All heavy atoms as a GROMACS GRO file, in nm:
protein
  610
    1MET      N    1   0.315  -1.655  -0.331
    1MET     CA    2   0.196  -1.591  -0.276
    1MET      C    3   0.225  -1.545  -0.134
    1MET      O    4   0.287  -1.616  -0.057
    1MET     CB    5   0.079  -1.690  -0.278
    1MET     CG    6  -0.047  -1.639  -0.211
    1MET     SD    7  -0.125  -1.499  -0.291
    1MET     CE    8  -0.230  -1.579  -0.404
    2ASN      N    9   0.182  -1.428  -0.100
    2ASN     CA   10   0.199  -1.375   0.034
    2ASN      C   11   0.096  -1.440   0.127
    2ASN      O   12  -0.021  -1.447   0.092
    2ASN     CB   13   0.182  -1.222   0.032
    2ASN     CG   14   0.242  -1.156   0.151
    2ASN    OD1   15   0.354  -1.184   0.187
    2ASN    ND2   16   0.168  -1.068   0.213
    3ALA      N   17   0.137  -1.487   0.242
    3ALA     CA   18   0.049  -1.561   0.330
    3ALA      C   19  -0.039  -1.472   0.418
    3ALA      O   20  -0.139  -1.518   0.470
    3ALA     CB   21   0.131  -1.654   0.419
    4ASP      N   22  -0.003  -1.348   0.436
    4ASP     CA   23  -0.080  -1.260   0.523
    4ASP      C   24  -0.056  -1.114   0.485
    4ASP      O   25   0.002  -1.085   0.382
    4ASP     CB   26  -0.044  -1.286   0.669
    4ASP     CG   27   0.104  -1.266   0.698
    4ASP    OD1   28   0.169  -1.184   0.630
    4ASP    OD2   29   0.156  -1.332   0.789
    5TRP      N   30  -0.100  -1.024   0.570
    5TRP     CA   31  -0.092  -0.881   0.541
    5TRP      C   32   0.035  -0.817   0.596
    5TRP      O   33   0.054  -0.696   0.582
    5TRP     CB   34  -0.213  -0.809   0.600
    5TRP     CG   35  -0.342  -0.851   0.536
    5TRP    CD1   36  -0.439  -0.928   0.592
    5TRP    CD2   37  -0.387  -0.818   0.406
    5TRP    NE1   38  -0.542  -0.946   0.503
    5TRP    CE2   39  -0.512  -0.878   0.387
    5TRP    CE3   40  -0.334  -0.743   0.301
    5TRP    CZ2   41  -0.585  -0.867   0.270
    5TRP    CZ3   42  -0.406  -0.731   0.182
    5TRP    CH2   43  -0.531  -0.793   0.168
    6LYS      N   44   0.125  -0.893   0.657
    6LYS     CA   45   0.242  -0.835   0.725
    6LYS      C   46   0.344  -0.771   0.632
    6LYS      O   47   0.411  -0.678   0.671
    6LYS     CB   48   0.310  -0.941   0.810
    6LYS     CG   49   0.226  -0.985   0.928
    6LYS     CD   50   0.296  -1.090   1.009
    6LYS     CE   51   0.205  -1.140   1.118
    6LYS     NZ   52   0.262  -1.253   1.190
    7ASN      N   53   0.358  -0.819   0.511
    7ASN     CA   54   0.458  -0.768   0.419
    7ASN      C   55   0.406  -0.642   0.349
    7ASN      O   56   0.353  -0.647   0.238
    7ASN     CB   57   0.498  -0.875   0.318
    7ASN     CG   58   0.616  -0.834   0.233
    7ASN    OD1   59   0.648  -0.716   0.221
    7ASN    ND2   60   0.678  -0.931   0.172
    8VAL      N   61   0.420  -0.530   0.415
    8VAL     CA   62   0.366  -0.402   0.368
    8VAL      C   63   0.419  -0.368   0.228
    8VAL      O   64   0.344  -0.324   0.142
    8VAL     CB   65   0.400  -0.289   0.468
    8VAL    CG1   66   0.367  -0.153   0.414
    8VAL    CG2   67   0.328  -0.314   0.599
    9ARG      N   68   0.546  -0.390   0.206
    9ARG     CA   69   0.606  -0.356   0.076
    9ARG      C   70   0.548  -0.442  -0.037
    9ARG      O   71   0.528  -0.394  -0.148
    9ARG     CB   72   0.758  -0.370   0.083
    9ARG     CG   73   0.828  -0.304  -0.031
    9ARG     CD   74   0.970  -0.265   0.008
    9ARG     NE   75   1.036  -0.201  -0.103
    9ARG     CZ   76   1.022  -0.074  -0.135
    9ARG    NH1   77   0.947   0.005  -0.063
    9ARG    NH2   78   1.086  -0.023  -0.238
   10PHE      N   79   0.519  -0.568  -0.011
   10PHE     CA   80   0.456  -0.656  -0.108
   10PHE      C   81   0.322  -0.599  -0.152
   10PHE      O   82   0.292  -0.590  -0.271
   10PHE     CB   83   0.438  -0.797  -0.047
   10PHE     CG   84   0.356  -0.889  -0.133
   10PHE    CD1   85   0.416  -0.962  -0.234
   10PHE    CD2   86   0.219  -0.903  -0.112
   10PHE    CE1   87   0.340  -1.048  -0.314
   10PHE    CE2   88   0.143  -0.987  -0.192
   10PHE     CZ   89   0.204  -1.060  -0.292
   11TRP      N   90   0.240  -0.561  -0.054
   11TRP     CA   91   0.107  -0.507  -0.085
   11TRP      C   92   0.117  -0.372  -0.154
   11TRP      O   93   0.041  -0.342  -0.246
   11TRP     CB   94   0.022  -0.501   0.042
   11TRP     CG   95  -0.003  -0.639   0.093
   11TRP    CD1   96   0.051  -0.697   0.204
   11TRP    CD2   97  -0.082  -0.740   0.029
   11TRP    NE1   98   0.009  -0.827   0.213
   11TRP    CE2   99  -0.073  -0.856   0.108
   11TRP    CE3  100  -0.160  -0.743  -0.085
   11TRP    CZ2  101  -0.140  -0.974   0.076
   11TRP    CZ3  102  -0.227  -0.861  -0.118
   11TRP    CH2  103  -0.216  -0.975  -0.038
   12ALA      N  104   0.211  -0.290  -0.111
   12ALA     CA  105   0.230  -0.160  -0.175
   12ALA      C  106   0.270  -0.176  -0.322
   12ALA      O  107   0.221  -0.104  -0.409
   12ALA     CB  108   0.336  -0.080  -0.100
   13ALA      N  109   0.355  -0.273  -0.350
   13ALA     CA  110   0.397  -0.297  -0.489
   13ALA      C  111   0.279  -0.344  -0.573
   13ALA      O  112   0.262  -0.301  -0.689
   13ALA     CB  113   0.510  -0.399  -0.493
   14ALA      N  114   0.198  -0.431  -0.518
   14ALA     CA  115   0.080  -0.479  -0.591
   14ALA      C  116  -0.017  -0.364  -0.617
   14ALA      O  117  -0.074  -0.354  -0.727
   14ALA     CB  118   0.012  -0.590  -0.511
   15LEU      N  119  -0.036  -0.277  -0.520
   15LEU     CA  120  -0.124  -0.161  -0.538
   15LEU      C  121  -0.068  -0.064  -0.641
   15LEU      O  122  -0.142  -0.010  -0.725
   15LEU     CB  123  -0.145  -0.090  -0.405
   15LEU     CG  124  -0.233  -0.164  -0.304
   15LEU    CD1  125  -0.214  -0.106  -0.165
   15LEU    CD2  126  -0.379  -0.159  -0.347
   16ALA      N  127   0.063  -0.041  -0.637
   16ALA     CA  128   0.126   0.051  -0.731
   16ALA      C  129   0.110   0.001  -0.874
   16ALA      O  130   0.089   0.080  -0.966
   16ALA     CB  131   0.274   0.068  -0.697
   17GLU      N  132   0.118  -0.130  -0.891
   17GLU     CA  133   0.103  -0.188  -1.025
   17GLU      C  134  -0.041  -0.176  -1.073
   17GLU      O  135  -0.067  -0.143  -1.188
   17GLU     CB  136   0.146  -0.334  -1.022
   17GLU     CG  137   0.141  -0.400  -1.159
   17GLU     CD  138   0.192  -0.542  -1.155
   17GLU    OE1  139   0.289  -0.570  -1.083
   17GLU    OE2  140   0.134  -0.626  -1.227
   18ARG      N  141  -0.135  -0.203  -0.985
   18ARG     CA  142  -0.277  -0.203  -1.024
   18ARG      C  143  -0.337  -0.063  -1.032
   18ARG      O  144  -0.427  -0.038  -1.112
   18ARG     CB  145  -0.356  -0.286  -0.924
   18ARG     CG  146  -0.503  -0.292  -0.953
   18ARG     CD  147  -0.553  -0.431  -0.954
   18ARG     NE  148  -0.693  -0.437  -0.987
   18ARG     CZ  149  -0.780  -0.512  -0.923
   18ARG    NH1  150  -0.740  -0.589  -0.824
   18ARG    NH2  151  -0.906  -0.512  -0.959
   19HIS      N  152  -0.287   0.029  -0.951
   19HIS     CA  153  -0.343   0.165  -0.944
   19HIS      C  154  -0.230   0.268  -0.956
   19HIS      O  155  -0.201   0.342  -0.860
   19HIS     CB  156  -0.416   0.186  -0.811
   19HIS     CG  157  -0.525   0.088  -0.786
   19HIS    ND1  158  -0.648   0.097  -0.847
   19HIS    CD2  159  -0.529  -0.023  -0.707
   19HIS    CE1  160  -0.724  -0.003  -0.806
   19HIS    NE2  161  -0.653  -0.078  -0.722
   20PRO      N  162  -0.166   0.278  -1.071
   20PRO     CA  163  -0.047   0.365  -1.084
   20PRO      C  164  -0.075   0.514  -1.068
   20PRO      O  165   0.015   0.589  -1.036
   20PRO     CB  166   0.004   0.334  -1.225
   20PRO     CG  167  -0.115   0.281  -1.297
   20PRO     CD  168  -0.197   0.209  -1.195
   21ARG      N  169  -0.197   0.556  -1.086
   21ARG     CA  170  -0.228   0.700  -1.079
   21ARG      C  171  -0.309   0.738  -0.955
   21ARG      O  172  -0.364   0.848  -0.948
   21ARG     CB  173  -0.304   0.742  -1.204
   21ARG     CG  174  -0.219   0.732  -1.328
   21ARG     CD  175  -0.287   0.796  -1.446
   21ARG     NE  176  -0.196   0.802  -1.557
   21ARG     CZ  177  -0.212   0.736  -1.670
   21ARG    NH1  178  -0.317   0.660  -1.688
   21ARG    NH2  179  -0.123   0.747  -1.767
   22ALA      N  180  -0.315   0.652  -0.857
   22ALA     CA  181  -0.392   0.681  -0.736
   22ALA      C  182  -0.337   0.803  -0.665
   22ALA      O  183  -0.216   0.823  -0.658
   22ALA     CB  184  -0.389   0.561  -0.642
   23ASP      N  185  -0.428   0.884  -0.613
   23ASP     CA  186  -0.390   1.002  -0.536
   23ASP      C  187  -0.378   0.961  -0.390
   23ASP      O  188  -0.479   0.952  -0.319
   23ASP     CB  189  -0.495   1.112  -0.553
   23ASP     CG  190  -0.462   1.238  -0.476
   23ASP    OD1  191  -0.359   1.242  -0.405
   23ASP    OD2  192  -0.541   1.333  -0.487
   24LEU      N  193  -0.258   0.934  -0.346
   24LEU     CA  194  -0.237   0.881  -0.212
   24LEU      C  195  -0.272   0.981  -0.102
   24LEU      O  196  -0.307   0.941   0.009
   24LEU     CB  197  -0.093   0.833  -0.195
   24LEU     CG  198  -0.051   0.722  -0.291
   24LEU    CD1  199   0.094   0.682  -0.265
   24LEU    CD2  200  -0.143   0.603  -0.281
   25LEU      N  201  -0.263   1.109  -0.131
   25LEU     CA  202  -0.296   1.210  -0.030
   25LEU      C  203  -0.445   1.214   0.002
   25LEU      O  204  -0.483   1.243   0.116
   25LEU     CB  205  -0.248   1.348  -0.075
   25LEU     CG  206  -0.097   1.365  -0.081
   25LEU    CD1  207  -0.063   1.505  -0.134
   25LEU    CD2  208  -0.034   1.344   0.056
   26SER      N  209  -0.528   1.185  -0.096
   26SER     CA  210  -0.672   1.190  -0.070
   26SER      C  211  -0.734   1.052  -0.051
   26SER      O  212  -0.854   1.042  -0.026
   26SER     CB  213  -0.743   1.263  -0.185
   26SER     OG  214  -0.732   1.189  -0.305
   27LEU      N  215  -0.654   0.949  -0.057
   27LEU     CA  216  -0.704   0.812  -0.043
   27LEU      C  217  -0.741   0.784   0.102
   27LEU      O  218  -0.657   0.790   0.192
   27LEU     CB  219  -0.597   0.714  -0.091
   27LEU     CG  220  -0.633   0.567  -0.094
   27LEU    CD1  221  -0.746   0.541  -0.193
   27LEU    CD2  222  -0.510   0.485  -0.132
   28SER      N  223  -0.868   0.753   0.126
   28SER     CA  224  -0.912   0.724   0.263
   28SER      C  225  -0.869   0.583   0.304
   28SER      O  226  -0.842   0.498   0.218
   28SER     CB  227  -1.065   0.735   0.272
   28SER     OG  228  -1.126   0.627   0.204
   29ASP      N  229  -0.865   0.561   0.433
   29ASP     CA  230  -0.830   0.428   0.482
   29ASP      C  231  -0.930   0.323   0.434
   29ASP      O  232  -0.891   0.213   0.396
   29ASP     CB  233  -0.823   0.427   0.636
   29ASP     CG  234  -0.701   0.498   0.690
   29ASP    OD1  235  -0.612   0.536   0.610
   29ASP    OD2  236  -0.694   0.515   0.813
   30GLY      N  237  -1.057   0.358   0.433
   30GLY     CA  238  -1.159   0.264   0.386
   30GLY      C  239  -1.140   0.227   0.240
   30GLY      O  240  -1.151   0.110   0.203
   31GLU      N  241  -1.110   0.326   0.156
   31GLU     CA  242  -1.088   0.299   0.016
   31GLU      C  243  -0.961   0.216  -0.005
   31GLU      O  244  -0.958   0.125  -0.087
   31GLU     CB  245  -1.079   0.429  -0.064
   31GLU     CG  246  -1.062   0.409  -0.214
   31GLU     CD  247  -1.177   0.335  -0.281
   31GLU    OE1  248  -1.289   0.334  -0.226
   31GLU    OE2  249  -1.154   0.275  -0.388
   32LEU      N  250  -0.857   0.245   0.073
   32LEU     CA  251  -0.734   0.168   0.064
   32LEU      C  252  -0.761   0.022   0.099
   32LEU      O  253  -0.716  -0.070   0.029
   32LEU     CB  254  -0.626   0.225   0.156
   32LEU     CG  255  -0.495   0.148   0.163
   32LEU    CD1  256  -0.430   0.133   0.025
   32LEU    CD2  257  -0.399   0.216   0.260
   33ARG      N  258  -0.837  -0.003   0.204
   33ARG     CA  259  -0.871  -0.140   0.242
   33ARG      C  260  -0.951  -0.210   0.133
   33ARG      O  261  -0.929  -0.328   0.105
   33ARG     CB  262  -0.948  -0.141   0.374
   33ARG     CG  263  -0.860  -0.101   0.492
   33ARG     CD  264  -0.935  -0.106   0.623
   33ARG     NE  265  -0.949  -0.244   0.663
   33ARG     CZ  266  -1.064  -0.300   0.698
   33ARG    NH1  267  -1.176  -0.232   0.700
   33ARG    NH2  268  -1.068  -0.427   0.735
   34ARG      N  269  -1.042  -0.140   0.069
   34ARG     CA  270  -1.120  -0.198  -0.042
   34ARG      C  271  -1.028  -0.232  -0.159
   34ARG      O  272  -1.041  -0.339  -0.221
   34ARG     CB  273  -1.231  -0.104  -0.087
   34ARG     CG  274  -1.351  -0.101   0.007
   34ARG     CD  275  -1.467  -0.022  -0.049
   34ARG     NE  276  -1.444   0.122  -0.049
   34ARG     CZ  277  -1.456   0.200   0.056
   34ARG    NH1  278  -1.490   0.151   0.174
   34ARG    NH2  279  -1.434   0.330   0.048
   35MET      N  280  -0.934  -0.143  -0.189
   35MET     CA  281  -0.839  -0.168  -0.298
   35MET      C  282  -0.752  -0.290  -0.267
   35MET      O  283  -0.726  -0.372  -0.355
   35MET     CB  284  -0.752  -0.044  -0.321
   35MET     CG  285  -0.827   0.074  -0.377
   35MET     SD  286  -0.736   0.229  -0.366
   35MET     CE  287  -0.628   0.213  -0.507
   36MET      N  288  -0.709  -0.300  -0.142
   36MET     CA  289  -0.624  -0.413  -0.103
   36MET      C  290  -0.703  -0.544  -0.111
   36MET      O  291  -0.653  -0.644  -0.161
   36MET     CB  292  -0.569  -0.392   0.038
   36MET     CG  293  -0.470  -0.276   0.047
   36MET     SD  294  -0.419  -0.240   0.216
   36MET     CE  295  -0.313  -0.381   0.249
   37SER      N  296  -0.826  -0.543  -0.065
   37SER     CA  297  -0.910  -0.662  -0.068
   37SER      C  298  -0.938  -0.709  -0.210
   37SER      O  299  -0.958  -0.829  -0.234
   37SER     CB  300  -1.042  -0.636   0.004
   37SER     OG  301  -1.021  -0.614   0.140
   38ALA      N  302  -0.940  -0.616  -0.305
   38ALA     CA  303  -0.971  -0.649  -0.444
   38ALA      C  304  -0.852  -0.706  -0.521
   38ALA      O  305  -0.869  -0.755  -0.633
   38ALA     CB  306  -1.023  -0.523  -0.515
   39LEU      N  307  -0.733  -0.702  -0.463
   39LEU     CA  308  -0.616  -0.755  -0.531
   39LEU      C  309  -0.626  -0.907  -0.542
   39LEU      O  310  -0.675  -0.974  -0.450
   39LEU     CB  311  -0.489  -0.719  -0.453
   39LEU     CG  312  -0.451  -0.571  -0.453
   39LEU    CD1  313  -0.341  -0.546  -0.350
   39LEU    CD2  314  -0.408  -0.526  -0.591
   40ASP      N  315  -0.580  -0.962  -0.653
   40ASP     CA  316  -0.581  -1.107  -0.673
   40ASP      C  317  -0.507  -1.179  -0.561
   40ASP      O  318  -0.549  -1.286  -0.517
   40ASP     CB  319  -0.517  -1.143  -0.807
   40ASP     CG  320  -0.600  -1.097  -0.926
   40ASP    OD1  321  -0.722  -1.074  -0.909
   40ASP    OD2  322  -0.542  -1.084  -1.035
   41GLN      N  323  -0.398  -1.121  -0.514
   41GLN     CA  324  -0.316  -1.182  -0.409
   41GLN      C  325  -0.390  -1.192  -0.275
   41GLN      O  326  -0.349  -1.266  -0.187
   41GLN     CB  327  -0.187  -1.104  -0.388
   41GLN     CG  328  -0.100  -1.095  -0.511
   41GLN     CD  329  -0.128  -0.971  -0.596
   41GLN    OE1  330  -0.241  -0.926  -0.606
   41GLN    NE2  331  -0.024  -0.919  -0.659
   42ALA      N  332  -0.498  -1.117  -0.259
   42ALA     CA  333  -0.572  -1.114  -0.133
   42ALA      C  334  -0.693  -1.207  -0.134
   42ALA      O  335  -0.768  -1.214  -0.037
   42ALA     CB  336  -0.618  -0.971  -0.104
   43LYS      N  337  -0.709  -1.280  -0.242
   43LYS     CA  338  -0.829  -1.361  -0.264
   43LYS      C  339  -0.865  -1.451  -0.145
   43LYS      O  340  -0.981  -1.459  -0.108
   43LYS     CB  341  -0.812  -1.444  -0.391
   43LYS     CG  342  -0.930  -1.530  -0.426
   43LYS     CD  343  -0.910  -1.601  -0.557
   43LYS     CE  344  -0.798  -1.700  -0.547
   43LYS     NZ  345  -0.790  -1.792  -0.659
   44ASP      N  346  -0.769  -1.518  -0.086
   44ASP     CA  347  -0.798  -1.614   0.020
   44ASP      C  348  -0.768  -1.561   0.160
   44ASP      O  349  -0.763  -1.639   0.255
   44ASP     CB  350  -0.718  -1.742  -0.004
   44ASP     CG  351  -0.758  -1.811  -0.133
   44ASP    OD1  352  -0.878  -1.807  -0.167
   44ASP    OD2  353  -0.669  -1.867  -0.200
   45LEU      N  354  -0.751  -1.431   0.172
   45LEU     CA  355  -0.718  -1.371   0.302
   45LEU      C  356  -0.839  -1.305   0.364
   45LEU      O  357  -0.931  -1.262   0.294
   45LEU     CB  358  -0.608  -1.266   0.284
   45LEU     CG  359  -0.473  -1.315   0.235
   45LEU    CD1  360  -0.379  -1.197   0.216
   45LEU    CD2  361  -0.413  -1.414   0.334
   46PRO      N  362  -0.838  -1.289   0.498
   46PRO     CA  363  -0.942  -1.209   0.562
   46PRO      C  364  -0.922  -1.063   0.522
   46PRO      O  365  -0.825  -1.028   0.455
   46PRO     CB  366  -0.916  -1.230   0.711
   46PRO     CG  367  -0.772  -1.267   0.719
   46PRO     CD  368  -0.739  -1.341   0.591
   47ALA      N  369  -1.012  -0.978   0.563
   47ALA     CA  370  -1.002  -0.835   0.532
   47ALA      C  371  -0.869  -0.780   0.584
   47ALA      O  372  -0.817  -0.827   0.686
   47ALA     CB  373  -1.117  -0.759   0.594
   48PRO      N  374  -0.814  -0.680   0.514
   48PRO     CA  375  -0.689  -0.617   0.563
   48PRO      C  376  -0.711  -0.553   0.700
   48PRO      O  377  -0.823  -0.519   0.736
   48PRO     CB  378  -0.660  -0.509   0.458
   48PRO     CG  379  -0.745  -0.540   0.342
   48PRO     CD  380  -0.861  -0.619   0.391
   49PRO      N  381  -0.604  -0.533   0.774
   49PRO     CA  382  -0.616  -0.471   0.906
   49PRO      C  383  -0.682  -0.332   0.897
   49PRO      O  384  -0.658  -0.257   0.804
   49PRO     CB  385  -0.471  -0.458   0.953
   49PRO     CG  386  -0.396  -0.559   0.875
   49PRO     CD  387  -0.465  -0.569   0.743
   50ASP      N  388  -0.765  -0.304   0.996
   50ASP     CA  389  -0.829  -0.173   1.005
   50ASP      C  390  -0.755  -0.092   1.110
   50ASP      O  391  -0.806  -0.060   1.216
   50ASP     CB  392  -0.977  -0.189   1.042
   50ASP     CG  393  -1.053  -0.058   1.033
   50ASP    OD1  394  -1.000   0.039   0.975
   50ASP    OD2  395  -1.166  -0.052   1.085
   51ASP      N  396  -0.629  -0.063   1.080
   51ASP     CA  397  -0.539   0.004   1.173
   51ASP      C  398  -0.475   0.120   1.097
   51ASP      O  399  -0.405   0.099   0.998
   51ASP     CB  400  -0.435  -0.096   1.221
   51ASP     CG  401  -0.325  -0.035   1.306
   51ASP    OD1  402  -0.326   0.086   1.330
   51ASP    OD2  403  -0.236  -0.111   1.348
   52GLY      N  404  -0.500   0.241   1.143
   52GLY     CA  405  -0.449   0.360   1.074
   52GLY      C  406  -0.299   0.361   1.055
   52GLY      O  407  -0.249   0.405   0.952
   53VAL      N  408  -0.224   0.314   1.152
   53VAL     CA  409  -0.078   0.312   1.142
   53VAL      C  410  -0.035   0.213   1.034
   53VAL      O  411   0.053   0.242   0.952
   53VAL     CB  412  -0.012   0.278   1.278
   53VAL    CG1  413   0.137   0.260   1.264
   53VAL    CG2  414  -0.045   0.386   1.380
   54TYR      N  415  -0.096   0.096   1.031
   54TYR     CA  416  -0.066  -0.004   0.928
   54TYR      C  417  -0.097   0.053   0.790
   54TYR      O  418  -0.016   0.041   0.698
   54TYR     CB  419  -0.147  -0.132   0.953
   54TYR     CG  420  -0.137  -0.228   0.838
   54TYR    CD1  421  -0.027  -0.311   0.824
   54TYR    CD2  422  -0.238  -0.235   0.742
   54TYR    CE1  423  -0.016  -0.399   0.717
   54TYR    CE2  424  -0.228  -0.321   0.634
   54TYR     CZ  425  -0.117  -0.403   0.623
   54TYR     OH  426  -0.108  -0.488   0.516
   55LEU      N  427  -0.213   0.112   0.774
   55LEU     CA  428  -0.254   0.165   0.643
   55LEU      C  429  -0.164   0.281   0.601
   55LEU      O  430  -0.130   0.295   0.483
   55LEU     CB  431  -0.401   0.205   0.647
   55LEU     CG  432  -0.496   0.085   0.670
   55LEU    CD1  433  -0.637   0.135   0.698
   55LEU    CD2  434  -0.492  -0.012   0.555
   56TRP      N  435  -0.119   0.362   0.696
   56TRP     CA  436  -0.023   0.469   0.665
   56TRP      C  437   0.108   0.408   0.615
   56TRP      O  438   0.169   0.459   0.522
   56TRP     CB  439   0.001   0.555   0.788
   56TRP     CG  440   0.106   0.658   0.768
   56TRP    CD1  441   0.092   0.782   0.711
   56TRP    CD2  442   0.244   0.647   0.802
   56TRP    NE1  443   0.212   0.846   0.708
   56TRP    CE2  444   0.307   0.766   0.763
   56TRP    CE3  445   0.320   0.546   0.862
   56TRP    CZ2  446   0.443   0.788   0.783
   56TRP    CZ3  447   0.454   0.568   0.881
   56TRP    CH2  448   0.514   0.689   0.841
   57ALA      N  449   0.150   0.298   0.676
   57ALA     CA  450   0.273   0.231   0.634
   57ALA      C  451   0.260   0.179   0.491
   57ALA      O  452   0.354   0.188   0.412
   57ALA     CB  453   0.307   0.117   0.730
   58VAL      N  454   0.143   0.126   0.456
   58VAL     CA  455   0.119   0.079   0.319
   58VAL      C  456   0.128   0.197   0.222
   58VAL      O  457   0.195   0.189   0.119
   58VAL     CB  458  -0.017   0.008   0.307
   58VAL    CG1  459  -0.049  -0.023   0.160
   58VAL    CG2  460  -0.020  -0.120   0.389
   59LYS      N  461   0.062   0.307   0.255
   59LYS     CA  462   0.067   0.426   0.168
   59LYS      C  463   0.210   0.479   0.154
   59LYS      O  464   0.251   0.519   0.046
   59LYS     CB  465  -0.022   0.538   0.224
   59LYS     CG  466  -0.168   0.515   0.206
   59LYS     CD  467  -0.242   0.639   0.255
   59LYS     CE  468  -0.386   0.612   0.283
   59LYS     NZ  469  -0.455   0.731   0.334
   60SER      N  470   0.285   0.477   0.263
   60SER     CA  471   0.423   0.526   0.259
   60SER      C  472   0.509   0.438   0.169
   60SER      O  473   0.587   0.488   0.087
   60SER     CB  474   0.483   0.530   0.399
   60SER     OG  475   0.414   0.624   0.479
   61ALA      N  476   0.496   0.307   0.184
   61ALA     CA  477   0.571   0.215   0.099
   61ALA      C  478   0.528   0.230  -0.047
   61ALA      O  479   0.612   0.225  -0.138
   61ALA     CB  480   0.550   0.071   0.147
   62TRP      N  481   0.401   0.250  -0.070
   62TRP     CA  482   0.348   0.269  -0.204
   62TRP      C  483   0.410   0.394  -0.266
   62TRP      O  484   0.452   0.394  -0.381
   62TRP     CB  485   0.197   0.279  -0.196
   62TRP     CG  486   0.119   0.283  -0.324
   62TRP    CD1  487   0.168   0.291  -0.452
   62TRP    CD2  488  -0.022   0.278  -0.336
   62TRP    NE1  489   0.065   0.293  -0.542
   62TRP    CE2  490  -0.053   0.285  -0.473
   62TRP    CE3  491  -0.126   0.272  -0.245
   62TRP    CZ2  492  -0.185   0.284  -0.520
   62TRP    CZ3  493  -0.256   0.270  -0.292
   62TRP    CH2  494  -0.285   0.276  -0.427
   63ALA      N  495   0.417   0.502  -0.190
   63ALA     CA  496   0.478   0.626  -0.240
   63ALA      C  497   0.625   0.604  -0.275
   63ALA      O  498   0.673   0.653  -0.377
   63ALA     CB  499   0.463   0.738  -0.137
   64GLU      N  500   0.696   0.531  -0.191
   64GLU     CA  501   0.837   0.501  -0.218
   64GLU      C  502   0.853   0.423  -0.348
   64GLU      O  503   0.938   0.454  -0.430
   64GLU     CB  504   0.899   0.422  -0.104
   64GLU     CG  505   0.926   0.501   0.019
   64GLU     CD  506   0.995   0.418   0.126
   64GLU    OE1  507   1.037   0.304   0.097
   64GLU    OE2  508   1.007   0.467   0.238
   65ILE      N  509   0.770   0.322  -0.366
   65ILE     CA  510   0.778   0.239  -0.486
   65ILE      C  511   0.741   0.320  -0.610
   65ILE      O  512   0.811   0.318  -0.710
   65ILE     CB  513   0.686   0.116  -0.472
   65ILE    CG1  514   0.744   0.022  -0.366
   65ILE    CG2  515   0.665   0.046  -0.606
   65ILE    CD1  516   0.648  -0.083  -0.318
   66ARG      N  517   0.634   0.393  -0.601
   66ARG     CA  518   0.585   0.470  -0.716
   66ARG      C  519   0.681   0.581  -0.755
   66ARG      O  520   0.704   0.606  -0.873
   66ARG     CB  521   0.449   0.530  -0.684
   66ARG     CG  522   0.388   0.604  -0.802
   66ARG     CD  523   0.261   0.671  -0.768
   66ARG     NE  524   0.287   0.774  -0.668
   66ARG     CZ  525   0.192   0.835  -0.601
   66ARG    NH1  526   0.067   0.804  -0.619
   66ARG    NH2  527   0.222   0.927  -0.514
   67ASP      N  528   0.740   0.646  -0.657
   67ASP     CA  529   0.827   0.760  -0.685
   67ASP      C  530   0.972   0.720  -0.706
   67ASP      O  531   1.058   0.807  -0.724
   67ASP     CB  532   0.815   0.863  -0.573
   67ASP     CG  533   0.674   0.920  -0.563
   67ASP    OD1  534   0.600   0.915  -0.664
   67ASP    OD2  535   0.637   0.967  -0.455
   68GLY      N  536   1.001   0.591  -0.701
   68GLY     CA  537   1.134   0.542  -0.731
   68GLY      C  538   1.237   0.562  -0.622
   68GLY      O  539   1.355   0.559  -0.649
   69SER      N  540   1.195   0.579  -0.499
   69SER     CA  541   1.291   0.594  -0.389
   69SER      C  542   1.356   0.460  -0.362
   69SER      O  543   1.298   0.355  -0.384
   69SER     CB  544   1.219   0.641  -0.262
   69SER     OG  545   1.160   0.766  -0.283
   70SER      N  546   1.477   0.464  -0.311
   70SER     CA  547   1.546   0.339  -0.277
   70SER      C  548   1.479   0.277  -0.155
   70SER      O  549   1.418   0.346  -0.075
   70SER     CB  550   1.693   0.365  -0.250
   70SER     OG  551   1.706   0.445  -0.135
   71ALA      N  552   1.494   0.147  -0.142
   71ALA     CA  553   1.430   0.073  -0.033
   71ALA      C  554   1.468   0.128   0.104
   71ALA      O  555   1.387   0.132   0.194
   71ALA     CB  556   1.464  -0.075  -0.041
   72GLY      N  557   1.591   0.173   0.121
   72GLY     CA  558   1.634   0.222   0.251
   72GLY      C  559   1.637   0.372   0.261
   72GLY      O  560   1.668   0.427   0.364
   73GLY      N  561   1.605   0.440   0.152
   73GLY     CA  562   1.619   0.584   0.148
   73GLY      C  563   1.505   0.662   0.207
   73GLY      O  564   1.518   0.779   0.238
   74GLY      N  565   1.388   0.602   0.222
   74GLY     CA  566   1.274   0.673   0.274
   74GLY      C  567   1.214   0.768   0.172
   74GLY      O  568   1.256   0.773   0.057
   75VAL      N  569   1.115   0.840   0.214
   75VAL     CA  570   1.045   0.935   0.128
   75VAL      C  571   1.075   1.074   0.178
   75VAL      O  572   1.065   1.102   0.297
   75VAL     CB  573   0.892   0.910   0.135
   75VAL    CG1  574   0.817   1.010   0.052
   75VAL    CG2  575   0.860   0.768   0.089
   76SER      N  576   1.113   1.163   0.088
   76SER     CA  577   1.140   1.300   0.130
   76SER      C  578   1.012   1.368   0.174
   76SER      O  579   0.902   1.328   0.134
   76SER     CB  580   1.203   1.380   0.015
   76SER     OG  581   1.106   1.404  -0.085
   77ASP      N  582   1.023   1.470   0.256
   77ASP     CA  583   0.906   1.542   0.305
   77ASP      C  584   0.821   1.596   0.191
   77ASP      O  585   0.700   1.608   0.205
   77ASP     CB  586   0.948   1.657   0.397
   77ASP     CG  587   1.005   1.606   0.528
   77ASP    OD1  588   0.981   1.489   0.562
   77ASP    OD2  589   1.074   1.684   0.596
   78ALA      N  590   0.881   1.630   0.081
   78ALA     CA  591   0.807   1.686  -0.031
   78ALA      C  592   0.712   1.584  -0.093
   78ALA      O  593   0.614   1.621  -0.156
   78ALA     CB  594   0.903   1.737  -0.138
   79ASN      N  595   0.738   1.454  -0.073
   79ASN     CA  596   0.654   1.351  -0.131
   79ASN      C  597   0.546   1.299  -0.036
   79ASN      O  598   0.463   1.221  -0.076
   79ASN     CB  599   0.740   1.230  -0.175
   79ASN     CG  600   0.826   1.266  -0.292
   79ASN    OD1  601   0.788   1.347  -0.375
   79ASN    ND2  602   0.943   1.205  -0.301
   80ILE      N  603   0.551   1.342   0.088
   80ILE     CA  604   0.455   1.290   0.185
   80ILE      C  605   0.332   1.380   0.187
   80ILE      O  606   0.336   1.495   0.180
   80ILE     CB  607   0.518   1.279   0.325
   80ILE    CG1  608   0.628   1.174   0.317
   80ILE    CG2  609   0.416   1.244   0.429
   80ILE    CD1  610   0.704   1.155   0.445
   0.00000   0.00000   0.00000
């Protein structure tokens, strides 16, 4: 179990599994926070951070996981 919200890739993987068809380009920060809070892994945690940079990092990691990019390869501009 993840102890906090710091492991962005962990949360991105959980979101990708639960919401495989999410439109990341139109996903608002508020909706992303609601989705994260609804994950089973978040049951005993406070609300996710309300920080645009943090939430962008989650979306970026989610895009990498969903699109099959390597962990160190980043996301091409065409996928952002």
